[in-house]
ROFI-180560 format. One line per 10 residues: number of its first residue (from 1); their letters; for each residue x, z, y of N, C-alpha, C. Coordinates in steps of 0.05 Angstrom, whole numbers. Layout:
N
NUM	a	X/Z/Y/X/Z/Y/X/Z/Y; ...;
// end
This chain:
550
1	xxxxxxxxxx	754/15/-4/752/43/16/719/52/2; 726/79/-8/705/97/-7/688/112/11; 668/115/9/649/131/27/643/158/24; 657/185/41/652/212/33/645/223/60; 638/250/55/640/264/87/667/272/86; 668/277/109/697/293/122/699/315/106; 729/318/96/726/344/84/728/369/101; 737/360/125/739/385/148/721/373/170; 699/374/169/685/357/195/700/385/216; 690/366/246/703/379/266/675/405/278;
11	xxxxxxxxxx	672/424/274/653/441/274/670/467/285; 657/488/294/672/514/306/686/529/276; 670/523/262/678/535/232/699/529/208; 708/501/214/721/484/202/712/475/180; 687/486/162/686/483/134/665/452/132; 661/447/112/644/425/111/621/428/88; 616/413/80/581/411/60/600/411/31; 593/428/12/606/423/-20/597/411/-28; 618/397/-49/601/381/-68/602/387/-97; 577/403/-108/570/420/-125/547/414/-144;
21	xxxxxxxxxx	530/395/-134/507/389/-141/506/365/-160; 500/373/-194/503/342/-214/476/329/-213; 482/306/-235/455/297/-234/424/310/-238; 422/331/-260/403/340/-263/396/360/-228; 407/365/-219/402/380/-195/399/363/-175; 399/340/-163/401/320/-152/364/306/-166; 359/300/-187/344/290/-197/319/318/-195; 323/341/-199/299/352/-198/303/361/-168; 316/357/-152/304/369/-124/286/340/-108; 290/317/-124/272/297/-124/239/305/-138;
31	xxxxxxxxxx	244/307/-159/225/316/-178/210/338/-162; 229/356/-153/211/385/-145/195/380/-122; 206/359/-103/199/349/-80/170/334/-82; 164/313/-106/148/301/-113/126/316/-119; 138/332/-138/106/347/-154/105/382/-136; 97/372/-118/84/396/-98/58/394/-94; 47/408/-73/16/411/-67/7/385/-69; 10/361/-72/3/331/-71/-16/334/-97; -9/343/-118/-24/344/-150/-39/372/-150; -38/389/-133/-64/405/-124/-91/394/-117;
41	xxxxxxxxxx	-86/375/-93/-99/366/-79/-113/333/-79; -85/323/-88/-88/283/-83/-117/277/-100; -124/294/-124/-143/277/-146/-164/277/-127; -171/300/-123/-201/301/-113/-201/286/-80; -184/289/-64/-185/275/-44/-184/248/-52; -173/241/-61/-182/205/-67/-204/196/-86; -211/213/-95/-233/206/-116/-260/201/-92; -251/221/-64/-283/225/-53/-275/202/-35; -256/188/-33/-254/163/-9/-249/142/-21; -244/135/-53/-246/113/-60/-267/120/-86;
51	xxxxxxxxxx	-272/136/-98/-289/138/-125/-263/131/-143; -274/129/-165/-253/122/-196/-237/97/-191; -240/76/-171/-224/60/-164/-198/75/-152; -201/100/-147/-171/118/-137/-158/111/-157; -155/107/-176/-135/105/-204/-114/80/-198; -130/57/-179/-124/28/-167/-103/41/-145; -116/58/-124/-109/71/-107/-73/88/-115; -77/93/-132/-41/113/-142/-28/90/-161; -39/67/-166/-14/49/-186/-6/34/-156; -18/29/-135/-10/13/-116/2/23/-101;
61	xxxxxxxxxx	-4/57/-86/13/71/-88/44/81/-98; 43/77/-122/77/85/-136/82/53/-132; 66/28/-138/85/12/-137/102/7/-107; 86/17/-83/97/14/-57/123/35/-59; 128/59/-75/142/82/-66/163/63/-89; 156/51/-106/177/37/-126/201/20/-109; 188/6/-102/195/-21/-82/216/-7/-61; 209/20/-40/224/31/-30/253/45/-38; 231/56/-58/266/72/-76/288/52/-80; 278/34/-98/299/13/-107/315/4/-83;
71	xxxxxxxxxx	302/-1/-53/327/-3/-31/342/20/-22; 331/49/-29/349/72/-22/367/76/-44; 365/65/-68/381/73/-94/408/55/-92; 404/36/-73/428/16/-73/447/38/-45; 430/37/-29/438/45/-11/450/69/-6; 433/93/-23/446/124/-31/468/118/-48; 481/97/-66/502/99/-83/528/90/-63; 516/70/-39/541/68/-30/556/73/-3; 532/98/3/539/116/26/527/139/14; 544/163/2/534/185/-4/542/205/9;
81	xxxxxxxxxx	523/209/31/534/227/60/502/236/64; 508/261/68/487/283/81/471/273/94; 443/278/93/421/261/116/415/228/111; 432/221/86/425/187/82/405/182/98; 383/178/93/360/169/105/364/170/137; 376/177/145/371/183/175/403/167/192; 413/159/171/443/143/178/448/116/172; 432/107/152/436/76/149/423/64/166; 402/65/188/398/46/206/421/47/229; 431/71/231/452/77/251/482/60/244;
91	xxxxxxxxxx	486/52/219/502/40/203/499/10/218; 475/-6/207/467/-25/212/458/-38/234; 451/-19/259/431/-28/281/444/-8/309; 466/-1/304/475/15/318/453/47/328; 465/62/354/454/79/370/433/85/369; 417/65/380/388/68/391/365/72/369; 377/43/351/359/48/322/360/72/298; 384/80/299/394/103/283/380/132/297; 386/128/319/375/151/328/335/152/332; 332/134/332/298/129/329/284/141/294;
101	xxxxxxxxxx	304/123/275/305/130/248/305/155/239; 328/167/262/336/187/251/314/210/257; 301/205/280/278/229/289/260/217/274; 256/203/263/227/197/233/235/216/212; 260/205/201/275/226/186/268/248/188; 277/263/204/272/295/214/250/299/221; 235/280/225/202/299/236/187/297/212; 190/280/191/174/279/168/184/311/144; 210/313/150/214/329/134/216/364/142; 219/364/171/209/383/181/176/399/179;
111	xxxxxxxxxx	166/379/177/135/386/171/116/392/146; 141/377/127/131/385/103/127/421/97; 146/432/91/149/454/84/124/471/98; 117/468/126/93/474/134/71/474/115; 71/448/107/34/444/94/40/452/65; 63/458/56/72/470/32/62/500/29; 66/505/54/56/543/59/27/545/67; 13/523/73/-9/523/81/-21/516/53; -18/505/35/-27/494/15/-27/523/-9; -6/537/-12/5/564/-14/-27/590/-7;
121	xxxxxxxxxx	-20/590/19/-38/612/26/-74/592/23; -77/568/25/-103/562/18/-119/564/-10; -97/556/-30/-100/568/-70/-111/598/-65; -89/613/-59/-87/642/-53/-113/659/-47; -131/639/-31/-153/650/-20/-180/659/-42; -175/646/-74/-186/659/-105/-178/691/-100; -156/703/-93/-151/732/-94/-168/743/-73; -183/757/-74/-190/781/-60/-170/792/-35; -148/800/-39/-130/805/-19/-117/782/-1; -124/756/-6/-115/743/13/-141/723/25;
131	xxxxxxxxxx	-162/732/14/-183/721/28/-183/716/66; -175/731/74/-171/736/108/-151/723/120; -132/704/99/-113/683/118/-127/661/121; -146/655/118/-154/626/126/-184/635/142; -198/612/152/-215/609/169/-231/596/141; -265/589/147/-281/576/133/-272/548/146; -260/528/162/-250/513/161/-226/506/157; -212/522/137/-184/518/127/-164/520/146; -175/539/174/-146/545/189/-132/569/183; -106/570/199/-96/601/192/-111/620/213;
141	xxxxxxxxxx	-109/637/197/-128/667/217/-98/676/229; -105/700/241/-74/715/254/-61/727/225; -73/741/209/-58/750/187/-45/727/170; -64/706/170/-47/678/153/-24/669/163; -26/673/194/-7/660/208/21/677/203; 24/707/199/43/719/190/54/716/167; 33/715/147/40/707/119/58/680/118; 40/665/128/63/632/134/82/636/145; 90/652/170/114/656/179/129/665/155; 121/687/139/143/711/120/147/684/104;
151	xxxxxxxxxx	128/664/90/139/645/73/165/624/84; 154/616/104/175/601/124/210/608/114; 206/645/121/235/653/128/242/665/101; 225/667/83/234/667/56/247/632/50; 246/614/56/246/588/46/280/590/57; 277/591/87/301/596/94/324/608/82; 314/638/83/337/655/59/349/648/39; 328/638/25/341/626/-6/365/602/3; 365/577/20/380/570/28/402/577/43; 402/606/55/427/618/62/448/619/44;
161	xxxxxxxxxx	431/614/11/453/633/-3/472/609/-17; 469/583/-12/480/566/-16/467/545/-33; 489/523/-35/469/506/-44/475/500/-78; 495/515/-85/493/514/-116/470/529/-122; 462/563/-115/444/573/-117/424/566/-120; 419/547/-100/392/531/-86/379/514/-110; 401/497/-123/397/482/-133/396/487/-163; 399/509/-177/390/522/-194/370/529/-191; 359/542/-173/329/555/-172/322/535/-172; 324/510/-150/297/488/-157/295/476/-185;
171	xxxxxxxxxx	316/472/-198/318/461/-221/300/487/-243; 295/510/-242/286/528/-253/255/518/-247; 254/521/-223/213/516/-215/208/494/-217; 230/478/-212/216/439/-230/212/441/-256; 227/453/-279/213/449/-298/185/461/-309; 178/483/-294/145/498/-289/131/478/-274; 146/469/-255/119/452/-233/117/420/-247; 136/415/-270/136/389/-284/106/400/-309; 120/415/-323/99/430/-346/73/435/-346; 71/449/-329/40/453/-321/27/427/-310;
181	xxxxxxxxxx	18/408/-298/13/384/-299/8/374/-325; 33/363/-338/26/351/-371/8/371/-388; 8/400/-379/-3/418/-399/-35/413/-381; -36/408/-365/-71/409/-348/-81/380/-359; -62/357/-357/-74/332/-375/-76/335/-394; -57/346/-421/-67/346/-442/-85/361/-444; -103/390/-432/-123/409/-450/-149/393/-436; -145/379/-400/-170/366/-410/-176/344/-412; -153/331/-422/-163/300/-435/-173/311/-474; -171/330/-477/-181/338/-510/-204/352/-508;
191	xxxxxxxxxx	-207/370/-483/-228/389/-484/-255/378/-469; -246/355/-448/-268/352/-436/-269/326/-413; -274/305/-441/-269/277/-421/-286/258/-430; -301/248/-402/-339/238/-401/-323/201/-388; -323/184/-415/-306/161/-404/-334/142/-385; -363/157/-385/-379/144/-366/-376/152/-339; -363/176/-334/-357/181/-303/-344/156/-287; -328/136/-301/-323/116/-284/-333/98/-273; -355/92/-290/-371/73/-291/-404/82/-276; -417/107/-270/-433/120/-277/-448/116/-242;
201	xxxxxxxxxx	-432/111/-224/-438/115/-199/-423/89/-194; -414/78/-207/-396/52/-199/-363/52/-192; -357/40/-208/-320/43/-205/-306/47/-176; -320/20/-163/-303/20/-142/-326/26/-108; -344/45/-112/-372/53/-91/-358/42/-67; -339/49/-47/-331/45/-29/-311/18/-22; -316/-1/-43/-297/-28/-39/-268/-27/-34; -256/-48/-27/-234/-54/-26/-225/-34/0; -233/-31/12/-226/-12/42/-222/18/30; -237/24/13/-235/46/3/-205/63/-9;
211	xxxxxxxxxx	-205/38/-33/-185/36/-44/-154/53/-26; -156/23/-1/-131/22/6/-128/45/36; -152/54/42/-156/83/58/-145/110/44; -147/105/15/-144/131/-4/-116/127/4; -96/107/-3/-72/109/-6/-57/128/22; -60/124/39/-47/133/67/-64/167/68; -84/162/76/-106/185/84/-114/207/59; -109/201/32/-118/228/18/-93/238/4; -81/235/7/-46/241/0/-34/226/-20; -41/198/-26/-26/190/-52/1/187/-43;
221	xxxxxxxxxx	10/177/-22/36/171/-19/44/195/-4; 25/215/15/44/244/17/51/254/-14; 40/254/-38/38/256/-63/66/252/-72; 70/224/-75/87/209/-87/119/213/-65; 112/218/-36/140/226/-24/158/236/-45; 177/238/-33/202/262/-39/228/251/-62; 231/230/-59/250/217/-78/274/219/-62; 266/220/-30/306/220/-15/313/240/-25; 303/265/-28/319/279/-30/343/284/-43; 346/267/-61/373/266/-74/393/250/-56;
231	xxxxxxxxxx	379/233/-34/402/225/-17/410/239/4; 390/261/6/390/279/36/421/292/17; 417/298/3/436/317/-12/465/302/-26; 469/282/-17/491/254/-27/513/273/-22; 516/280/1/544/291/11/544/321/-4; 539/329/-20/539/354/-34/541/351/-70; 534/314/-74/542/309/-99/562/310/-113; 564/320/-145/594/323/-154/606/288/-153; 580/267/-168/588/245/-170/561/223/-157; 565/225/-135/545/208/-116/543/178/-123;
241	xxxxxxxxxx	561/167/-132/560/135/-134/537/133/-162; 544/137/-178/529/143/-207/507/165/-209; 508/188/-192/482/199/-204/456/193/-178; 464/184/-152/451/182/-130/424/151/-144; 433/137/-156/415/114/-164/387/125/-187; 408/137/-211/394/149/-229/370/171/-222; 380/187/-195/364/206/-194/338/200/-172; 342/174/-161/319/167/-145/300/150/-154; 312/138/-179/298/115/-190/274/134/-214; 294/150/-234/285/173/-238/255/195/-235;
251	xxxxxxxxxx	263/201/-207/244/217/-197/219/207/-197; 219/176/-186/198/167/-178/180/155/-201; 193/147/-225/182/138/-250/165/167/-264; 177/190/-261/173/213/-271/142/224/-250; 143/212/-235/127/230/-210/97/215/-211; 101/190/-217/86/166/-216/70/171/-241; 79/174/-258/63/166/-289/52/205/-287; 61/223/-276/47/245/-273/21/243/-258; 19/235/-240/5/231/-212/-19/217/-223; -13/194/-242/-41/168/-253/-54/179/-266;
261	xxxxxxxxxx	-34/201/-280/-61/211/-306/-64/230/-303; -57/252/-279/-76/270/-271/-96/256/-258; -95/240/-245/-126/221/-227/-141/220/-255; -138/208/-270/-155/201/-299/-169/224/-304; -156/248/-313/-163/268/-330/-180/281/-312; -181/278/-282/-199/292/-262/-222/279/-266; -227/260/-265/-247/239/-263/-259/246/-284; -248/241/-307/-258/243/-336/-269/271/-337; -260/301/-333/-264/315/-343/-293/328/-321; -300/321/-299/-323/324/-286/-347/326/-294;
271	xxxxxxxxxx	-361/345/-294/-389/352/-302/-402/339/-288; -424/317/-294/-446/300/-279/-459/309/-256; -461/331/-261/-478/346/-230/-455/347/-213; -435/342/-213/-410/352/-186/-418/330/-169; -419/303/-182/-428/274/-167/-453/261/-163; -470/276/-177/-494/266/-176/-507/253/-154; -500/260/-125/-499/248/-96/-481/234/-87; -467/222/-105/-445/193/-96/-412/219/-100; -397/198/-97/-371/215/-96/-356/218/-71; -377/213/-55/-361/216/-21/-378/245/-17;
281	xxxxxxxxxx	-402/256/-42/-403/286/-40/-396/303/-59; -379/298/-70/-374/313/-85/-373/339/-91; -386/349/-105/-381/385/-97/-384/398/-121; -375/425/-125/-377/444/-145/-365/469/-138; -366/494/-152/-351/521/-140/-324/516/-142; -307/526/-124/-281/530/-123/-268/505/-122; -290/474/-101/-263/453/-101/-252/463/-81; -244/478/-69/-222/481/-47/-202/482/-60; -201/491/-94/-175/486/-106/-182/469/-136; -187/448/-124/-195/424/-145/-192/427/-170;
291	xxxxxxxxxx	-171/429/-185/-166/431/-212/-160/456/-216; -158/478/-201/-168/506/-214/-192/512/-220; -213/505/-196/-242/504/-192/-260/485/-216; -243/468/-225/-260/450/-245/-252/464/-274; -231/471/-278/-223/493/-295/-242/514/-300; -249/520/-277/-268/552/-285/-302/540/-296; -308/517/-282/-337/507/-294/-340/489/-310; -314/495/-324/-315/474/-354/-305/498/-373; -310/528/-371/-308/542/-387/-272/549/-392; -255/539/-382/-229/544/-388/-214/567/-365;
301	xxxxxxxxxx	-232/577/-362/-218/600/-339/-185/609/-345; -179/611/-368/-156/616/-375/-137/598/-365; -139/575/-363/-130/550/-352/-129/553/-319; -153/559/-310/-153/570/-277/-136/589/-271; -119/605/-282/-110/632/-279/-81/615/-280; -80/596/-290/-48/589/-300/-46/571/-273; -59/557/-259/-67/537/-240/-70/557/-211; -78/574/-209/-79/583/-187/-50/602/-184; -33/605/-198/-5/615/-201/11/602/-187; 11/569/-214/21/548/-206/17/536/-171;
311	xxxxxxxxxx	-7/542/-160/-10/537/-135/4/552/-117; 19/569/-128/39/592/-113/71/573/-111; 78/570/-138/99/559/-142/109/531/-140; 94/514/-144/99/482/-139/97/479/-107; 83/486/-92/85/484/-68/115/496/-50; 114/523/-64/133/533/-57/164/523/-62; 160/514/-88/189/493/-91/195/474/-75; 175/453/-67/171/435/-56/178/443/-21; 164/470/-14/171/471/15/205/485/14; 219/494/-8/238/509/-9/261/478/-5;
321	xxxxxxxxxx	255/459/-18/274/440/-19/278/421/10; 249/420/19/249/398/38/264/425/70; 268/447/72/281/462/87/303/448/89; 324/452/57/339/445/53/346/424/71; 334/402/65/333/371/76/333/373/98; 316/385/116/314/385/144/341/396/154; 350/410/150/380/419/163/396/402/155; 392/390/127/413/358/120/410/348/146; 382/335/150/382/304/169/393/320/188; 395/337/202/404/350/233/422/342/231;
331	xxxxxxxxxx	444/359/202/462/352/204/480/324/211; 470/309/191/473/279/195/470/264/229; 446/279/244/437/272/264/463/276/282; 473/306/281/495/308/296/524/295/285; 528/286/264/542/265/256/549/240/271; 530/235/271/515/201/282/515/207/317; 520/233/328/518/230/358/499/238/381; 486/241/359/441/247/368/430/277/377; 456/292/368/448/319/367/474/338/381; 470/355/384/490/374/387/510/387/362;
341	xxxxxxxxxx	537/383/369/550/394/348/557/416/327; 530/435/344/522/462/335/509/456/306; 498/435/302/484/426/277/502/422/253; 530/416/266/539/410/233/564/437/232; 555/454/244/574/485/237/560/497/211; 577/504/194/570/509/166/581/538/169; 566/552/150/585/582/142/597/579/114; 609/609/110/633/606/81/619/600/57; 591/593/57/579/585/30/572/556/35; 588/537/57/576/515/64/557/503/73;
351	xxxxxxxxxx	531/525/81/513/517/92/509/515/118; 496/489/128/488/486/157/468/505/172; 474/523/180/460/547/187/443/541/206; 455/531/233/436/533/250/412/510/252; 417/491/226/401/471/234/373/483/206; 387/504/197/367/518/180/343/538/197; 366/549/219/346/565/235/326/552/261; 334/527/262/307/505/276/299/497/258; 305/487/235/277/485/208/255/498/212; 270/529/215/249/557/205/228/544/234;
361	xxxxxxxxxx	243/554/262/226/548/280/208/527/284; 214/500/280/196/477/276/171/485/250; 182/496/234/155/499/225/135/515/225; 145/533/241/125/558/249/109/549/277; 119/534/289/108/510/312/84/502/299; 97/477/271/75/465/266/49/481/260; 43/504/245/26/513/246/0/525/265; 11/510/288/-9/513/309/-26/491/319; -7/467/320/-25/445/327/-40/424/301; -28/439/275/-38/429/250/-40/454/228;
371	xxxxxxxxxx	-64/466/235/-68/488/224/-82/489/198; -85/468/180/-101/465/155/-78/440/147; -82/443/113/-70/423/104/-80/386/105; -99/392/102/-114/364/112/-108/350/140; -101/365/150/-98/362/180/-67/350/184; -51/359/166/-23/340/170/-18/324/151; -28/317/132/-24/297/113/-18/268/129; -46/259/133/-32/231/147/-13/229/158; -10/249/177/13/249/195/41/243/181; 45/267/166/66/269/150/68/241/141;
381	xxxxxxxxxx	49/221/127/55/200/109/63/183/128; 54/177/144/61/154/174/90/165/173; 97/182/189/120/193/190/135/190/174; 139/185/141/156/189/129/158/160/118; 130/144/121/140/124/117/145/106/135; 144/115/163/166/98/188/187/104/170; 201/125/167/221/136/161/241/114/141; 224/114/121/224/92/94/236/60/108; 213/54/125/216/28/130/240/25/148; 260/45/155/285/35/165/311/24/146;
391	xxxxxxxxxx	300/33/123/325/28/94/321/3/90; 301/-13/82/294/-45/77/311/-61/96; 302/-51/126/325/-68/145/355/-61/142; 360/-30/142/386/-31/137/406/-41/118; 384/-45/96/398/-61/72/397/-92/71; 384/-104/91/384/-134/90/399/-135/113; 409/-121/133/440/-124/144/464/-122/119; 468/-104/108/491/-91/102/490/-112/76; 474/-121/66/473/-148/37/485/-173/56; 478/-177/79/489/-199/86/521/-198/103;
401	xxxxxxxxxx	523/-176/113/549/-168/125/564/-151/112; 558/-136/93/585/-124/76/577/-133/48; 576/-160/38/572/-165/13/592/-157/-6; 622/-149/-4/636/-143/-20/641/-121/-22; 626/-98/-3/629/-65/-14/613/-61/-41; 632/-38/-43/631/-29/-69/597/-18/-67; 581/-26/-96/559/-20/-102/553/-15/-126; 556/19/-131/545/24/-156/522/15/-165; 499/11/-156/477/2/-167/464/-23/-144; 465/-41/-158/459/-66/-142/429/-80/-149;
411	xxxxxxxxxx	417/-85/-128/387/-90/-137/381/-118/-142; 370/-117/-161/364/-156/-169/339/-158/-149; 342/-183/-139/323/-196/-124/317/-181/-97; 341/-166/-87/340/-152/-64/335/-173/-36; 332/-201/-38/330/-213/-13/300/-216/-15; 288/-208/-36/263/-210/-35/246/-189/-36; 258/-160/-48/244/-136/-52/254/-126/-25; 278/-134/-10/276/-116/18/256/-129/37; 246/-147/49/222/-150/58/204/-151/53; 200/-153/25/164/-140/16/161/-110/16;
421	xxxxxxxxxx	193/-97/12/184/-65/18/184/-57/54; 186/-81/65/184/-74/94/158/-78/109; 149/-95/84/121/-109/98/100/-88/76; 110/-74/58/82/-52/45/92/-26/66; 116/-26/74/118/10/91/96/0/112; 97/-20/119/84/-24/148/51/-25/146; 39/-35/117/18/-28/115/5/-8/109; 23/15/92/16/34/91/12/54/119; 26/47/141/33/59/167/3/50/178; -2/36/174/-31/20/184/-49/35/174;
431	xxxxxxxxxx	-53/32/146/-73/49/133/-82/71/135; -63/83/151/-67/113/164/-85/119/175; -92/97/194/-114/91/219/-101/99/248; -117/97/260/-114/98/296/-107/124/295; -128/148/294/-127/171/300/-105/185/290; -88/176/270/-60/188/259/-45/174/274; -42/149/279/-22/134/294/-17/142/326; -39/143/336/-29/153/370/-22/185/369; -22/200/344/-6/225/350/17/227/338; 25/209/330/50/210/313/67/189/339;
441	xxxxxxxxxx	45/158/345/68/162/381/68/184/396; 62/202/404/65/221/421/84/228/411; 91/233/382/117/251/368/140/233/371; 141/212/371/163/189/375/176/189/407; 148/192/420/159/201/446/177/221/452; 169/244/453/182/267/445/204/266/434; 213/257/409/233/253/399/254/232/421; 242/214/433/253/199/454/270/219/474; 254/232/483/260/248/510/281/268/496; 280/286/471/301/300/465/327/288/463;
451	xxxxxxxxxx	324/276/437/355/263/433/360/241/450; 340/226/460/362/211/486/365/229/507; 359/244/515/377/265/532/400/267/529; 403/282/502/432/299/485/450/266/491; 438/239/483/463/219/483/475/213/503; 449/217/520/458/209/547/477/224/561; 471/254/554/489/278/564/520/272/555; 514/259/521/545/262/507/565/237/519; 553/213/531/560/197/541/566/194/570; 551/216/584/562/220/611/593/239/613;
461	xxxxxxxxxx	585/254/595/609/281/594/632/269/570; 625/238/565/647/229/549/651/248/522; 634/260/506/638/272/491/652/258/471; 672/265/447/685/252/423/661/227/413; 640/249/400/618/239/386/599/221/397; 604/218/427/584/208/442/572/179/432; 538/175/422/542/145/408/533/121/420; 552/97/419/542/77/425/510/65/424; 495/54/442/472/59/438/462/32/429; 472/8/432/474/-16/419/449/-27/421;
471	xxxxxxxxxx	434/-28/446/410/-35/456/397/-72/447; 420/-84/440/412/-118/428/410/-110/398; 429/-99/384/417/-94/354/394/-91/348; 387/-70/367/350/-59/370/331/-66/381; 339/-96/388/316/-100/416/283/-101/399; 292/-109/367/263/-113/362/247/-81/356; 263/-60/356/245/-40/352/218/-27/370; 228/-34/391/206/-29/411/186/-47/408; 192/-66/402/165/-88/394/146/-81/371; 163/-70/350/150/-64/322/134/-37/332;
481	xxxxxxxxxx	147/-16/346/132/3/348/100/-2/366; 106/-7/379/77/-24/397/64/-39/391; 77/-60/367/62/-78/359/38/-67/341; 50/-51/328/40/-35/294/11/-15/309; 21/-4/337/2/14/350/-16/-3/361; -19/-32/370/-38/-48/380/-53/-57/359; -44/-63/339/-59/-75/313/-80/-51/305; -68/-33/303/-79/-6/296/-101/-5/308; -102/-2/344/-129/10/355/-140/-18/355; -136/-42/354/-157/-55/352/-173/-62/319;
491	xxxxxxxxxx	-155/-47/301/-167/-55/271/-190/-41/261; -191/-38/237/-222/-13/234/-215/10/208; -177/14/216/-171/46/197/-176/66/206; -202/80/211/-199/111/220/-209/122/201; -198/145/200/-205/170/184/-234/188/199; -241/187/219/-254/198/242/-266/181/257; -297/182/254/-311/172/266/-305/169/305; -307/151/318/-305/154/340/-274/163/357; -254/152/327/-228/152/338/-217/133/359; -228/125/366/-216/101/386/-207/77/372;
501	xxxxxxxxxx	-204/75/350/-205/44/341/-225/26/343; -227/5/359/-242/-19/362/-260/-32/341; -237/-34/319/-250/-48/302/-259/-80/302; -239/-93/326/-244/-120/329/-231/-137/312; -217/-130/294/-208/-147/276/-217/-139/241; -226/-170/233/-241/-165/202/-214/-154/191; -231/-140/158/-211/-126/142/-201/-156/134; -176/-151/125/-167/-176/107/-147/-192/129; -153/-194/147/-152/-204/170/-131/-190/187; -136/-163/190/-117/-144/195/-89/-136/179;
511	xxxxxxxxxx	-93/-139/161/-71/-133/137/-56/-157/138; -69/-189/142/-55/-205/145/-31/-216/167; -44/-197/184/-35/-194/216/-11/-176/215; -18/-151/199/9/-130/197/29/-141/181; 28/-165/157/36/-172/139/65/-193/154; 49/-211/174/62/-226/180/80/-222/209; 63/-196/218/82/-186/238/109/-175/230; 102/-160/203/129/-144/195/155/-172/183; 146/-189/180/158/-206/166/175/-218/188; 158/-219/213/173/-230/246/199/-212/246;
521	xxxxxxxxxx	189/-188/251/203/-159/251/225/-162/237; 221/-157/215/244/-159/192/269/-186/194; 260/-206/198/280/-229/207/294/-232/232; 277/-223/257/286/-217/279/306/-189/278; 301/-172/260/323/-145/260/349/-153/243; 340/-183/227/371/-191/203/383/-205/229; 368/-221/245/383/-236/263/405/-228/283; 397/-198/297/409/-189/314/422/-162/313; 423/-154/281/434/-129/262/464/-128/275; 473/-110/280/514/-112/285/528/-125/260;
531	xxxxxxxxxx	546/-136/275/562/-155/256/589/-133/238; 599/-148/216/607/-135/206/631/-110/216; 647/-123/237/663/-98/243/655/-74/255; 627/-77/270/620/-56/287/602/-37/268; 591/-50/238/578/-34/224/606/-16/212; 624/-31/208/647/-10/193/662/11/216; 659/0/239/662/24/266/642/48/257; 619/41/254/596/59/256/609/87/231; 611/63/203/610/82/185/632/100/188; 663/90/199/683/95/207/684/121/220;
541	xxxxxxxxxx	664/120/244/662/141/259/658/168/244; 638/179/227/639/199/206/631/194/188; 654/174/166/647/185/140/669/167/125; 690/158/129/709/144/121/733/151/111; 735/142/88/768/155/75/774/135/61; 801/120/71/811/99/61/830/106/38; 819/94/17/835/87/-4/846/57/-15; 853/45/9/864/21/5/845/-6/3; 838/0/10/809/-20/17/784/-24/6; 764/-36/-6/733/-32/-12/727/-60/-26;
// end
C-alpha cells in the first residue's frame, strides 16, 4: 500500500496539488529556509550571550537538529503528504494530538515570513531612503508597516503563480544564498582573522548557562530550522519516497557547516576594540547589521555592499518558502478535519489559494505584537521545536505498530534516537525561558479555541471529515504542556530580568528534571498510542491509495 494524496481532493474546485518538484527543488526549499535572516544576525547574537563558546552552542544546536531531522527523514519517506509535520501526530495519536501539533506547526510557519520581512527592513536602514522604516528600538514605523505589508503581498503573489515557478525561483535565490555566506567566510578568514580573540576575554565567560541559553534565545535553533520544508512539499514531489530523506538530511548538513564557519570567522575577524569591555558589551559602528557593519570597519566596504544586498535576498527567499509552507500546513489541517474544507480549495495551478490569503493576514497581524526581529526569535524557536517534538513520538508509535510498512529510509538505532530527540526538543524549549514560554502558552490556548471549536462544530453537524478526537491516546499531552510550563516557571532560564521565573530549581538539576520528565512522557505516549487498525484508519481517511498491500 503506497501513500499519496488523493488525485481529486474533495474541494469545490475538484483540483489537487501537483507533483512537479524534484530533489533539487525540495532540497533547495529546505536550504533556502535554513539560510535566511539567521546568518545575518545569529553569530553576533550568540557571541553576546555565550562569548566565543558560542561555537559550542552552534555544534549542540546542529546535533539537536540532526537528531530531529533523522526522525523526520523516515516519516517523510513513509508518508509523502502535503503539510506532513502537521499530520504525523494525527496518524499516531488521533484527533486531539493531531490538532495540537498541527496548530504548533502552523503557528511557527505563519510567523517566519513576518520575521524575515523585519530582517529585510532592518538591514535596509543602511540606505537613507529606508531610514524612516524603523524606530530606534527596532520596531516598525507607520511607513515601515506599509512596506512590510507590501513585502508580504509579494510573497503571496509569487506563490499564486504555481509550485513549479516557485521552486525555480527559490532554487535560483538559494544558489545566491549559499554563495554569499561562503564567500564571506573565505574573505574574512584570509584577510582578518585573529586567533587571540577566542581567549583574550575568556572562551566561555558566561559558563555553561550562557552556552545553553544561546541555543534558544540568540537565534541558533531558529537559524537551523527549515529542513521540514521538503516534508511540507511532499505532496508536490515527483519522487517523494526517495527524494524526501535526501533533501532533509542534505539540507541540515549544508546549513550546519555554513553556520558554524560563520560563527568562527565572525569572532576571529572582530577588532579587539569592539569587545574591550567584554563580549556582553560588544559594540561597533553598524552593529545592527552585524556582518555588513563588520566588513565596513575592517575596510572591506565592497563586501559590505554585497552583504547589504544579500540582506534583502536571503530573508526574502526564506519568507517566500515559509509562505508556501503555511498554506500547505493549513491544507493538511483541513484534510485531517481540523479546519474548514475551504483550505483545501486549489486554483487552476494547484495552489491552495485560501491558505495563502490567511498566511498573508496572519503575517500582517504578527507585526503588531512582535514588531522587531529579536522579539520574534525565541517565540518562533519554541513553537518550532514544540512542533518538531511530535515527530519522535509519532515515529515511536509507527515503529511499533507499523513495522512492515514500506520505509524508503530506515533510521538506524531508531528506538534510541527517537526518545533522545524528544528529550533534546524538550530541553531546547526549556532553554527559551519562562518569558517566552508563557506567551507560547497563550498562543496554544488560542489555537485550541479556534481548532477545537471547528472540530466540535464538524462533529455536531456530522461533516464527512469530522475528526475523531481520541482522548485516551492523547492523555499525556496536557500533562506534558503544563509540566514543561511549571518546570520553566520554577527554573532559572529567563532572557529578561523580572520575567517571573522563580529560579527555585538549580542549574543542571532543572535539565535533569526536564530529561526524566520527557522520557516519562515519551513512554507514556508509546503505551497509549493508537493501535495498528486505528492508525491505518487515520491514514486512509486522507491519503491512502490501495496498491495491493504494504
